[in-house]
C-alpha positions as CSV (number, residue, x, y, z in Angstrom):
1,M,-18.4,-40.2,34.7
2,N,-21.7,-40.5,36.5
3,K,-23.3,-37.6,34.4
4,N,-25.6,-38.5,31.4
5,K,-23.2,-38.9,28.5
6,Q,-25.8,-38.0,26.1
7,N,-25.1,-34.3,27.1
8,Y,-21.3,-34.6,26.7
9,F,-18.8,-35.1,23.7
10,T,-15.4,-36.6,23.7
11,T,-12.5,-34.3,22.3
12,G,-13.0,-35.8,19.0
13,E,-16.6,-35.5,18.8
14,F,-16.5,-32.0,20.0
15,A,-13.7,-31.0,17.6
16,K,-15.6,-32.4,14.7
17,L,-18.9,-30.6,15.8
18,V,-17.3,-27.2,16.0
19,G,-15.1,-27.5,13.0
20,V,-11.5,-27.6,14.7
21,T,-8.9,-30.0,15.4
22,K,-8.2,-31.9,18.6
23,H,-5.1,-30.1,18.7
24,T,-6.8,-26.7,18.9
25,L,-8.8,-27.9,21.9
26,F,-5.7,-29.3,23.7
27,H,-4.0,-25.9,23.2
28,Y,-7.0,-24.0,24.4
29,D,-7.2,-25.9,27.3
30,K,-3.4,-25.6,28.0
31,I,-3.5,-21.8,28.0
32,G,-6.7,-21.9,30.2
33,I,-9.1,-20.2,27.6
34,F,-11.4,-23.0,27.1
35,S,-11.3,-26.3,28.9
36,P,-13.4,-29.5,28.9
37,E,-16.0,-29.6,31.6
38,I,-15.1,-33.1,32.7
39,K,-11.4,-34.4,33.1
40,E,-11.3,-37.9,34.3
41,D,-8.2,-39.6,36.0
42,N,-7.6,-41.8,32.8
43,D,-7.3,-38.4,31.0
44,Y,-10.4,-38.8,29.1
45,R,-11.9,-35.4,28.5
46,Y,-15.7,-34.4,28.0
47,Y,-17.2,-31.3,26.9
48,S,-20.9,-30.6,27.7
49,V,-23.5,-29.3,25.0
50,F,-23.5,-26.0,26.8
51,Q,-19.9,-25.3,26.1
52,I,-20.7,-25.1,22.4
53,E,-22.0,-21.5,22.7
54,V,-18.9,-20.5,24.6
55,F,-16.7,-22.2,22.1
56,Y,-18.6,-20.0,19.2
57,V,-18.1,-16.7,21.2
58,I,-14.3,-17.5,21.2
59,S,-14.4,-18.1,17.5
60,A,-16.1,-14.9,16.8
61,L,-13.7,-13.0,19.0
62,K,-10.9,-14.6,17.0
63,E,-12.7,-13.6,13.6
64,L,-12.1,-9.8,15.1
65,D,-8.4,-10.7,15.0
66,M,-8.4,-10.7,19.1
67,P,-5.3,-12.4,20.5
68,L,-6.2,-15.4,22.5
69,K,-4.7,-13.9,25.8
70,D,-7.1,-10.7,25.1
71,I,-9.9,-13.3,24.6
72,K,-9.3,-15.0,27.9
73,A,-9.0,-11.8,29.6
74,Y,-12.4,-10.9,28.3
75,L,-14.0,-14.1,29.1
76,D,-12.7,-13.8,32.7
77,K,-14.5,-10.5,33.4
78,R,-17.2,-10.5,30.6
79,S,-20.6,-8.5,31.3
80,P,-22.9,-6.8,29.2
81,K,-20.8,-3.2,29.9
82,E,-17.5,-5.2,29.0
83,L,-19.3,-6.5,25.9
84,I,-20.3,-2.9,24.8
85,S,-16.8,-1.7,25.5
86,L,-15.2,-4.5,23.4
87,L,-17.8,-4.1,20.5
88,E,-17.3,-0.6,20.2
89,E,-13.4,-0.8,20.2
90,E,-13.8,-3.6,17.6
91,N,-16.2,-1.4,15.7
92,K,-13.5,1.3,15.2
93,I,-10.8,-1.2,14.2
94,I,-13.0,-2.6,11.7
95,D,-13.8,0.9,10.3
96,E,-10.2,1.6,10.2
97,K,-9.7,-1.7,8.0
98,I,-12.6,-1.0,5.7
99,N,-10.9,2.5,5.0
100,M,-7.7,0.8,4.3
101,L,-9.1,-1.6,1.9
102,I,-10.8,1.2,0.1
103,R,-7.7,3.2,-0.3
104,M,-5.7,0.0,-1.4
105,K,-8.6,-0.8,-4.0
106,K,-8.4,2.6,-5.4
107,V,-4.4,2.2,-5.7
108,I,-4.9,-1.1,-7.3
109,E,-7.6,0.2,-9.8
110,G,-5.4,3.3,-10.6
111,K,-2.1,1.2,-11.1
112,L,-4.3,-1.2,-13.3
113,S,-5.5,1.9,-15.4
114,I,-2.0,3.4,-15.8
115,T,-0.6,-0.1,-16.8
116,K,-3.3,-0.7,-19.4
117,E,-2.7,2.6,-21.0
118,V,0.9,1.8,-21.8
119,F,-0.4,-0.5,-24.5
120,N,-1.6,2.8,-26.2
121,I,1.5,4.7,-26.1
122,D,3.7,5.5,-29.4
123,T,7.0,5.9,-27.5
124,D,8.5,7.3,-30.8
125,K,6.3,10.3,-30.7
126,I,6.8,13.6,-29.1
127,S,3.6,15.8,-28.8
128,I,2.3,18.8,-27.1
129,E,-0.8,18.3,-25.0
130,R,-2.8,20.5,-22.8
131,C,-2.7,18.8,-19.1
132,E,-4.7,19.7,-16.0
133,E,-3.4,20.7,-12.6
134,E,-1.8,18.0,-10.7
135,L,-0.9,17.6,-6.9
136,L,2.5,16.3,-6.1
137,V,4.0,15.3,-2.6
138,L,7.6,16.4,-2.8
139,T,10.8,15.7,-0.8
140,E,14.1,17.4,-1.6
141,C,16.9,15.5,-3.4
142,S,20.0,17.5,-2.0
143,N,23.6,16.3,-1.6
144,V,23.2,13.5,-4.2
145,T,26.7,12.6,-5.4
146,N,26.4,9.0,-6.0
147,E,24.3,6.0,-6.3
148,R,24.6,5.3,-2.5
149,S,23.3,9.0,-1.4
150,L,20.8,8.7,-4.4
151,A,19.3,5.3,-2.7
152,K,19.3,7.1,0.6
153,A,17.2,10.2,-1.0
154,I,14.7,7.6,-2.4
155,A,14.3,5.8,1.0
156,N,13.7,9.3,2.4
157,H,10.9,9.8,0.1
158,V,9.3,6.6,0.5
159,K,9.6,7.0,4.3
160,Y,8.0,10.5,4.2
161,C,5.0,9.1,2.2
162,D,4.6,6.3,4.7
163,E,4.6,8.4,7.6
164,N,1.8,10.6,6.4
165,E,-0.1,7.7,4.8
166,I,0.3,8.7,1.3
167,Y,-1.3,6.2,-1.0
168,S,-0.9,6.5,-4.7
169,P,-1.0,4.2,-8.0
170,H,1.7,6.3,-9.2
171,S,5.4,5.3,-8.9
172,M,7.7,7.9,-7.6
173,G,8.8,10.6,-10.1
174,E,11.8,13.0,-10.6
175,M,11.8,16.6,-11.1
176,I,14.8,18.5,-12.6
177,N,15.3,22.1,-13.4
178,S,15.3,22.9,-17.1
179,D,18.5,24.7,-16.8
180,N,20.3,21.3,-15.8
181,I,18.8,19.6,-18.7
182,K,20.0,22.2,-21.1
183,K,23.5,21.8,-19.5
184,G,23.4,18.0,-20.0
185,K,22.7,17.1,-16.3
186,Y,20.1,14.6,-16.8
187,D,20.6,12.9,-13.5
188,N,20.8,16.0,-11.3
189,Y,17.3,15.7,-9.4
190,D,15.9,18.5,-7.5
191,Y,13.0,16.7,-6.0
192,F,11.4,13.3,-5.8
193,Y,7.5,13.4,-6.0
194,T,4.5,11.2,-5.8
195,R,1.3,12.2,-7.5
196,V,-1.9,12.3,-5.3
197,Y,-5.6,13.0,-6.2
198,E,-6.7,15.2,-3.4
199,E,-5.5,17.7,-0.7
200,N,-3.8,16.7,2.5
201,E,-4.3,19.0,5.4
202,N,-1.2,17.5,7.1
203,I,1.4,18.0,4.5
204,K,2.0,20.8,2.0
205,L,1.6,19.9,-1.5
206,Y,3.0,21.1,-4.9
207,K,0.8,22.1,-7.7
208,K,2.0,21.3,-11.2
209,E,0.1,24.0,-13.1
210,A,-2.3,23.3,-15.8
211,G,-1.3,24.3,-19.2
212,L,0.7,23.1,-22.4
213,Y,3.3,20.5,-21.9
214,L,5.6,18.6,-24.3
215,I,5.2,14.9,-23.7
216,A,7.8,12.4,-24.6
217,Y,8.6,8.7,-23.6
218,H,11.7,6.8,-23.0
219,N,11.4,3.0,-23.1
220,G,14.8,2.1,-21.9
221,G,15.2,2.9,-18.3
222,F,17.2,5.7,-16.8
223,Y,20.7,4.6,-17.8
224,T,20.0,5.8,-21.4
225,I,17.4,8.6,-20.8
226,D,20.0,11.1,-22.1
227,K,18.9,10.0,-25.6
228,C,15.2,11.0,-25.1
229,Y,16.3,14.4,-23.5
230,E,18.5,15.0,-26.7
231,R,15.4,14.1,-28.8
232,I,13.2,16.6,-26.6
233,I,15.8,19.5,-26.9
234,K,16.1,19.1,-30.7
235,F,12.2,19.1,-30.8
236,G,11.9,22.2,-29.1
237,Q,14.7,24.0,-31.1
238,D,12.9,22.7,-34.5
239,N,9.5,24.1,-33.0
240,N,10.9,27.2,-31.3
241,L,9.6,26.2,-28.0
242,K,10.4,27.7,-24.5
243,F,10.9,25.3,-21.9
244,E,9.7,26.6,-18.4
245,G,10.3,25.2,-14.9
246,Y,11.1,21.8,-14.3
247,F,11.1,18.4,-16.4
248,Y,9.0,15.8,-14.9
249,E,9.8,12.1,-15.0
250,D,6.9,9.6,-14.5
251,V,7.8,6.0,-14.4
252,L,5.0,4.1,-16.1
253,L,6.4,0.7,-15.9
254,D,8.7,-0.1,-12.9
255,E,9.8,-3.3,-11.0
256,L,6.2,-4.4,-10.7
257,S,5.9,-5.3,-14.3
258,V,9.3,-5.4,-15.5
259,A,12.7,-6.7,-14.5
260,G,15.4,-4.0,-14.1
261,Y,16.0,-0.5,-15.3
262,D,16.5,-1.4,-18.9
263,G,12.7,-2.1,-19.1
264,Y,11.5,0.8,-17.4
265,L,9.0,3.1,-19.3
266,I,9.4,6.8,-18.5
267,K,7.1,9.5,-19.3
268,I,8.8,13.0,-19.6
269,S,7.1,16.2,-19.4
270,I,7.7,20.0,-19.5
271,S,5.8,23.1,-19.6
272,V,6.1,25.1,-22.9
273,K,5.3,28.3,-24.3
274,L,4.7,28.2,-28.2
């Protein structure tokens, strides 16, 4: 090596200087993305001081989640115009990621609020409360005859929400026609739903109307929910209430916080007239 060694670093020195392992430098050389300026016959490798800037460019592009093959392709044809095109595209990707993080933050904050409120609930109490209008994403629950077909209907609802980018802190809920409840058909669901907070121009939303609703809670999962409905019916009879439309089942505690259906906390509501 005839060049001034003061301007060059061994593989170990360069790796330490830029904060990576020697293995990373060997890998970059192997795939042709970043090679030492000098390779001697004894396999000694030397990186020049000027290569530090190039390595930091590669590191910056990696921070943008660019695959190594794309980084190599860019470096092979880099130019001011190529840089502008690259940064414009990466800027769009970053905006999408920011929007996704904002949505996920809202979901987490909402789930946190819902779960904290559980500790203020008296599960033995049945009340009548005035509720605001709510927006629901619905999928029909038809041809459900057993647990297998029920699972398929649930999966269909989840898929529909995913395809339409529906993000909500609320667990999936169920709607049951009040006539079925009166007949003791407590698991004869008409719709699955997910509550959302704003209109979505891509899908049709169902509006749960504002008004007076009977509110009850069941802390025992779906297998024993008939007991809660029996309490609701008796309460309605004792207070001369008229049930209208659908019963709504909102799961407040699900598998994220409890293990198994027996631990689920379910809120049941139904529009009433006094």
